[in-house]
N, C-alpha and C positions, 0 to 999 in steps of 0.2 A: 439207544435213546428212547425214552418213554413217549407214549402218545401225547402227554401233556407238554413235554419238551418240544416235540415236533410242531405242535400247534402254537406254542409260544414263539418259535422261530418264524412261523408263518405270519403271525401278528406283527412281529418286528419288521419283517421284510415288506409287508403291505404298508405299514406306517412310515417306512423309510426313516426310522429313527429307532434308537435303542429303548423302546418302551420297557417298563418293568411289568411283566405279565405274571399274574398270580392265579392259580387254580385253587379255589376255596369252596367250602360248603355255603354257597349263597344261592338265592333263588333266581336272581337276575344279574346280568352283567353290569358292571359299574366302571366308570372311568373318571379318575381324578385328574382334572386338567392341570392342576398346580404341580402335583408330584409326578405326573405322567405315569401313573400306575393303572394298568388295565386289569381288573379283577373279573375272571371268568368262572362261571359255575363249572362243576365237574360233570360235563355231559357224557358220562360213561356209556349211556345207552344210545347215544346218537351215532348214526353212520358217519363215515368219513366225509361224505358229501354235505350232509346237514351240519356237521361240525365246522367244515370250512365256510359254509354259508353264514353261520352264526358268528364265526371269528371275523369274516369279512365285513359283516354288518356292524359289529362293535368297533372295528378299526375305523370304519366310516365315520362313526360318531367322534372317535379320537381325532381324526383328521379335520373334519368339517363342522362339527358342532362347537360353537364358541362358548367361552366361559362367561356366560351372562344369564341372568334370570329371565325366564319367559315373561311376556306381557301379562299384566293382571287382567282378570275377567274372562280369560279363555281357558277352558278345561284342558288339563295336560294331555288327556287322551286324544284330543283333536290335534294338538301340536305334535304329539308322537306320530300320528298318521302322516301328516304332511312332511315332517322332518325325516321320517324313515324313507319316504319316497324320494326326497331330495338327496340324502346322503347315499342311497343305493344307486341312484342315477349317476352321481359324481364318482363313486367307486368304479362303476362299470365303464365310465368314460376314462378314468385314470388307468384302469387295468382291464382292457377289453377281454382278456381271458376269463375274468370273473363272471362275465355274462353267462357262460355255460354253467358255472358253479351255482349261480343264483337260480338259473332255469331248472337245473336238475334238483337242487335242494328244495325249492318251493313245490316242485312236482311231487316229491316224496311227502312233503308235509300235507299237500292237498289230498294225495291218495290215502293217507292215514287219518284224514279228517281232523287235523290239528286245530281247525277253526270252528269245529263243532257245527257243521252246516247240515248234517243229516236230519231230514224232516223239517228244515227251515224254509220259509218262503222268502226268497231274496227280495222280492218286490215290496215286502213290508218292512224291510230293514231301513234304518236311517241312511242318509247320504254318506255320513262318515263311515259306517260299516261297509257300505258298498264300495266306497273309495279305497278303504283299507284292503278289501279283497281284490279290487281291480289292480292295484299296484303290486300286490304280492302274488296272487294266483289267478290273475285275469287271463293268463294264457291257457288255462285248463278248464275254466267254467265260464258261462255267459253271465255277465253282470248287467242288469237292466238299469238304464237311466231314462227318465220320463219326460224331460223337457229340455229346452235349449239352455235354461239357467243352470241346470245340473251339469250338463256337458261343459258349459263355460267354466264352472267351478273346478271340474276335473282337469281341464286344460290349465287352469290357474295353478293347481297343485303341481302338475307335470312341468310347468315352465319355471317353477321357483328355483332360483340359483343361489340365493343367500338365505341365511337364517331368518332375516327380516321378511323376505318373500314368503318363506314357509309359514311364518306367524300370521301374515296377512291372509294367506290362503286358508289357514285354520280358522281365523276369525270369520271370514266370509262363509265358510262351510258351517260353522257353529250358528251363525245368524240364520242361515237357511234352514237347518234342522230344527231350530227352536221355533221359527215361524211356521214350518210345516206341521209341527206337533200341535201348535195352537190353532191352526187353520187347516184341519185335515180335509182332503178332497180325493175323489176317485182318480187313481193314476192310470192312464192308458198303457197298454202293453207296447212299449217302444222297442226297437231293435237293441240288442245287448251292447255293452261297452266295448266288446271286442271289435265292433265296427267303427269305433272312434279312430280317427286318423289325426296325426299331429297337424296343426294349422287349420283344421276344420272346426268351425265354430269356436275359434281360439278364445282363450281366457284373457285375464288382465295382462297387460304388458308389464315388463320389469319396471318401467318408469311409473306406471300407475300403482304398482304394488309398493314401490319406494315412497310415493307420495302418501299412500295410506299409512304406511309405517311411520312416516314423519309426523303426520297428523296425530296418530295415537301417542307417539312419544312426547309430543308437545303438550297434548292434553294431560298426560300423566305427570309431566313436570309441573304444569300449572296447578294441578290438584295437590301435589306434594308441597308446593310452595304456599298453599293456603288460598288458592284462587277461588272464584265464585263457583256455585253449582252449575252455572251456565257452561262451564268448561268440561262437563262430563262428556265422555266419548259417546259416539252414536250407539255403540253396543250397550253401554250402561243405561242410556235413555230408553232403548228398546226393552230392557229388562224391567224398567220402571213403568213405562206407559203401555207396552204391548201385552201385558199380562191380562188375560181375560179371566175374570172371577178372582183375581188376586192370587192365583196359584203360582208356585215357584218351580214349575216343571223344568227338569233338565234332561235333554236328550241322552239316551244311553248309547254306548259304543261297546257292544257285546263281543265283537270279534277280537278286540285288543285283549280283553280279559281272558277269552277262550284260548288264544294263542299262548299267552303267558302261563296259563294253567297247564296246558299240554306240554310246553317246554320244561316245566318243572318235573314232569314225569320222566324226562330223560336224565335227570340229575341223580347221581348215585350218592347216597348218604352212608354207604357202608365204609368201614375203615376209619382211621383217624384223620384229623384235619391236617392239611399240608402246612408246614412251617417254613418261613423264608427268613434267612439270616444274612447279615453282611459282615464284611471284615472291618474292624475299627481302624482308624488312622492314628497310629501311635505317635507319641512325642519322643523324638530321639534324644532330647536332653535328659529325660528320665530313664529311657530304655538302655542307653549305652553307658557302660562303665569305662571311664576315660583311661587311656593307655598309661599315662604317667601315674595316676592314682593307684592303679592296680599294681604296678611294679614297686612303687613306694611302699605299699602295704606288704607286698611279698618280702622286700628287703628288710623291713622292720619287724616282721612277725614270724620269722623262722623260729621254731621251737627246737633248740639244739640240745641234744642229750650228751654229746661228747664234744669237748672243746676243740681238740686238735684233729685236723684233717677230716672234718665232718663231711665235706662235699668232694673228697678226693676221688672216690670211685665213680659217682655219677658224672663228675666233670671230666674225668679221664675218658669215660665211655662216650661222652658228648664230643670231645676232641677227636677221638678215634673215628666216630661215625662221620663227623664233618669232613675228615680227610678222605675216607673211603667213598663218600657220596659225591665227590667232585667229578668222577667219571660219568656218573649218572646225570649230574647237572650239566656237564659239558655236552653230553649227548642231547639233552633237552634243548640247549642253546643252539646246537648245530641244526637240529630238526626244525626248530622255530625259524631260524634265519633262512633256511632253504625254502620252507613253505611260504614264508613272508615274501621272499624274492620271487617265487613262482607266482604268487598272487598278484604282486606288483607288475610282473611281466605280462600276465594274462590281461591286465587292464591297461597295457601300454598302447600307444598309437604312433603310427609312422606317417610322416607327411613330407612333401617336396619343399625344398627351400627356394626354388627359382634360380639357383646358382648352378652353372654348368660344372659337372665333375670332369676335370681334365684327364683323369685316368681312364675315362670311358670314351673319349673322343674318337679313338681309332675304331670303335665298334659302331660308328654312326650308320653304316650301310645295313646292318641287321638288328640294331638295338634302338628302340624308340625312346627309351628312358635314359637320357644323358645328364639328368640333374641330380644334384646331391640330395640326400634324404636325411631327415632327422627323426630320431625315435624319442618320444616323450614318455617317461615312466611316471605312472600315477604315484602320488605320495602314499606311503604306507599308512595304515590305520593306527591311531593311538589306542593301545590296549590297556586294560586294567583288570585286576583279579580281586575278587572278594572271596575269602575263605571263611567257612563256618564250621567250627569244631564242636563235636558232641562232648560236653563236660559232665556227663551223667555217670552215676555209680557203676552201671553195667559196662562202662568203657575201661574200668580199672585194669583188666588183664591185657587189653590190647592198646592201651593209651600210649605206651612208649613206642610201639611199632607204628601206630597211626601218626604220632608226632614225627617219626622219621620220614614218612611219606610227605607230610606237610612241610618239613624243613627243606627237603629236596626241591619242592616247588617254590618255596620262599627264596631260596638261594638262586634258583633259576630266574625268578622275577628281578631280584637284585642285580644279577649279572647282565640282563638285557634291558635294565632301566624301565621295568614295568611297574607302575604304582600298584600297591596291594594293601589290603587291610585283612587282619585275621581276627575273627570274633569267636568267642566260646560262649555257648548259651548255658545258662545256669539259673537256679533259684536260690543261690546262697549269697551272692555278692551283696544284694540289697538287704540290709538288716535294720530292724526297728531301733530307734533311739529311745532311751529312757528319759522321761521328763522329770523335773525336780520333784514332783509330787509322787514319783514312783510308777506312774502309768506309762503305757507305751505311746510313743508319738505315731501319728498316722503315716502310712507309706505314701510316697508321691503318686499322683494319678497319671498313669501312662496315656490316658485318653478320657474323654467325657462319655461315660457309659450311657447307652440308650437301649430301649427295648428293641429286640431283634438284632443285636450285635453278638458276634462271638466274643467270648470272654478271654482276655489275656491276663494271666495271673499278675497280681501287683508285685510279687517278689521276682518276677521274670526280669532277666538282665542279659544283655549282649556284652560280655567283657571284651574290650578291644585289647587283646593280649599282645599283638604284634602289629607293626605298621611300617610302611616305607618312608614315613615322614622323619624318622630319626636317623642319625648317622650310623656308620658301620659299627663303631665301637659300642654304642648304646644298644643297637640291634643284637649284637652278639651276646651282650649281657642279658638281654631279655630272653633270647633263645635258650641260654643256659638256665635261667630261672625256671622257665616252663619245663625244660627237660628234667630238671631235678624233681619237679612235682610228678611228672610222668613216671620217672624211675621209682619214686617213693610208692606210688600206687601199684606199679607193676610188681614190686617186691612185697606187696600186701602190707605195707606199713612197717615191715620189720627192718627198720634202719635207724640211724642215729639222729634223725631230724624229722620234722613233720611241718607241712605248710599251715598257714593260719586258717581259721574256720571259714572265712569268706571266700577262699579259693578252693575249698574242698569240693569234691564231686557231689552232684545233687541229683534231682529227678531228671526227666527228659522233656524239657519244653521245646522240642523240635518244631512242633506246629506253630508255636508262638514266634519262634525264630523266623520261620518262613513268612509269617504275617509282617514282621518288622522289616523284612527285606524290601517290601513295597516302598518304604521310605529310605532305607539305607542305600540301595542301589542307585537311584537317581541323584541322591545327595553326593555320593562318591563320584559319580560320573561328572556332575557339575563342578565339583571342587577341583578335580584334576583335568577338566576340559578334555574328556575322553570321547572317542568315537565308538569304541566297542568295549563292553564290560562283560566278563564271564564270571560265573559264580560256581564255586566248588564247595560241596557239603561233605564233610567227613564224619560218618556216624556209624554206629553198630546196629542200627535198626530204626524202626518207625515208632511214633508215639501214639498214645491213646487219643480218644475223642476229646474235644474241648466242650465246655458247657456254653450256654447262650444266656444273655441277659433277657429277662422276661418279667413282666408285671405279675406279682404273686400276692396272695392275701395271707396275713398272719393270723394267729389264733384270736385276735380281737376283731377280725374282719376288716383290718386296715390294709389298703393297697400300698405296696412298695416295690421297688425294683430289686428283684432277686435273681436266682439262677435256675435254669432247667437244663436237663440233659438233651442231647440231640437224639432224635429217633430216626434210625436208618430207614431209607426208602420214602419217608414222609417229610424229610428235612431237605431243603434246597438252599445252597449258598449262591447268592447272586452278586454280581459285580456291575454296578451302574456305569462304570467307566467303559467297560468292554461290551456290556449288554448280555454277557453270558450267564447262564444258570447251570449249577452243578448239583447233581443229586447225591446225597450222602448214602454210601453203601454200608453193608454190615461189617466187613473186615476192616480192622483198624488201619492196616497199611493203605487201604483204598482212600481213607480220609486224608492221609499225608499226601498221596498222589493227587487228590483233588486240589489241595492247596498248591502243590507244585505246578499242576496244569494251569491253575489260575494265575500263578506268578509268571509262567511262560507266555500266557495270553496277553499279559500287560507289558512284557518286555520281549517282543518278538525277535529282536536281533541278538538276544543273549542265549548262550548255551548254558544249560544247567547240568552240572556234572556231579554225580554221587560217587563217593569212594568208601568202600567198607572193607576194613581189614578183618579177616575171618580166622578164628581158630578152626582147624580142619573139621571138628565135630559139628560146627554150625553151618557148613556149606550147603548140605542137602535141604535143611529147613529154610534157608534163605532162598534157594532156587524154587522151592515149592510155593513161595509167595507169589511168584510171577509166571510159573510154568507148571501145568498139571502133570503129575507123575505119570510116566509111560508115554507121553507125547514126544513128537520129534524135537520140539524146542527144548524139552527137559533133557532128552538124550544128548542134544548138542552141547548144552551147558555142562553136563556130566563129563562128556568127552574132553571138553576144553579144560575142565578142572583136573582131570586125571593126567593129561599131557603137560599142561602148563601151570597148574595150580592157580589159575585165574579164569575169569569169564567176564563178559560184558552183557548186561541186560538192557534191552532196547524198548521194552514194553512197559516200563514203569513211568512215573511222573518225571523222571530225569531224561535228558537227551541220551545220556549213557550212564549206567550204574555199574561201576567196576567192583567186582568181588575179588579180593586178593588174599592169598594164604599168608598168615603171619609167620609161619615157620619157614616158608620158601623165601620170603623177603629177608629173613635173618641169615640166610646162607651167604657165605663169603663168595664174592664174585671173582676173586683173584685166582689165577692159575698157579697154584703153589704145591710143589711136591718135595719130599725129602731127598737129600743127596743120596745117590745110589739106588733110587727107587727102580723097581722093575718096570718093564714095558706095560704090563697090565695095569699097574697103579698109575702110571703116567697117563695112559689112555682113559682110565676111569675118572681121574681128576680133570682131564681136559673136557670130556663129555659133560661132566657135572657143571663145569664153568660155562660151557656153551649153553646148556639148558637154562641156567639162571640168567645169563645175559639175554637169551632169547625172550624169557619171560619179561624182564624189565623193558627191553626195547619194544616189544609188541604193545604192552600197556602204555608206555610213555609215548610211543608213536601215535597211537589212537587218541591219547589225551591232547597232544599237540595239534592234531588235525582239527580238534574241536575248538581250541582257543585261538587259532590264527584268524 
């Protein structure tokens, strides 16, 4: 986690809300009370203590400074002093541990002369400057106050509880400094402010400050409504009548400007600007290709090159696989029911009924429990599964094998009555229509694009290729349709038919699919009234970076919403719902992991499972994405691959990412030998059968443990 992320989390914790924290190239911190965005400068040169002080101070403004304009006629620098004193007091009251942070932080700023006091005579400073120093570094230097009126004003600032109180204190202090500048007098050397004690020579009470604030507000309202000049505030009258010689002298507050200037030196301007992006909320009506539409298209768009027995071979292979997969499906069902029963029993409760158990009456001399008991089993959870299938061109060689794994899981869901939906992500299903004038019709908008959003391609679609909503006969027909397509691409198109263009393999919009799951999963759960939803993604790898929407300028100098690429290390994906921020890393698979982690943070009770069917030549490169070569974790994956032709990765964005050999999964699991076979051949066939069953059972057992 970077320094900026740590400080962002600190700000959120102090604010007790999911503030949006941004670190940018700005000179001063800013807080937008409407959007709840806290913008912090990149104080790279600040120590941890000073950084925490500055973050705590700005969060104080976020918590306690209201969204209202300050009173007119009072310079902002005076209000800044009194408001800073008020919010820091409230922060230390809310978080007593911050007192130490403020103490050490201001001590460091004082030692490094951030207020530029070297060679300055504090006695000649305005009361506002001395008040600013008193409330910030008064613990380390002596601040002189020269009369009872000054000490009363300081107590008024210290006693301010509301923003209105702080404004009254600022107004009183401004009047005093303006009057002192117009009527200079020799100031006696009075003991320093460090000798001031709360309650001693107290300032205005809260009621008095509130009365002053009400008077000023009433005067401002009367002036705005066109009242007479007699309604001018006392401060405005002093500015008009108290001016000797007609000068318009304004008292200076040097320490505020000095601190701001010194803090700017802590800001690093090296490197690029941080960029913050968010995920768009997509429209499922345009994103999802409907199940019926897809299969109607497939049925009517087969391009058949041979009329007779066109689908004989793929259909016979489908039937053969369906028959052989039943043992695997039954094993899944058995494991699921066992684990579900164990989970229900673990949540069971036993209680007494208050009715005597007659079978125990004879044990009354040594048994105190003679009552009947009843065990209440908790209801099992309603489960649901969402499958996401990679429909990209790179899947062609393993698509048939991946479909076999998917089909086993679909039949398992069907057998135990678990609702399911299967989506295939693609860029081919949505096609532009041609208008009568020959031009292309616009594509539907998946969302309203805004500056600072990740871009979801307008051609992206989640094809709903299989669903539990149809009856068994229709589902079998749909399974056969999809299997034919998988067989076609596995045979590299060298067959007597080909699917329509809209269901052809496409690019790899995996990242867009993960974004769409933010809407698909809760919709699926609500429609089926489920307690627990799991998501399984079957893919052959990760996708590239997405672009972001950003305001750009064309060659005419006109601004418009365009696209920009994501820059690693300087781009942060933020989620306002969870309050989390994720830094974009250089490796492409890390971006997919980022989106997966964000999805898991939004659905904490969901297990996210990845399945990747691998040709043997791709296993090592896949392992190296998540384990460095030569490490113990890499060696463990290699050992699992050699022994069982499978492995499970636990440090990716998935809860479990299964890698399985396509060749091993194609092996026949039946123990079958020729008649009259030798003992050696029988033994070899038996060992081979056991190994394959062991592979299937280990992977399937781990899978079931995740979905129960």
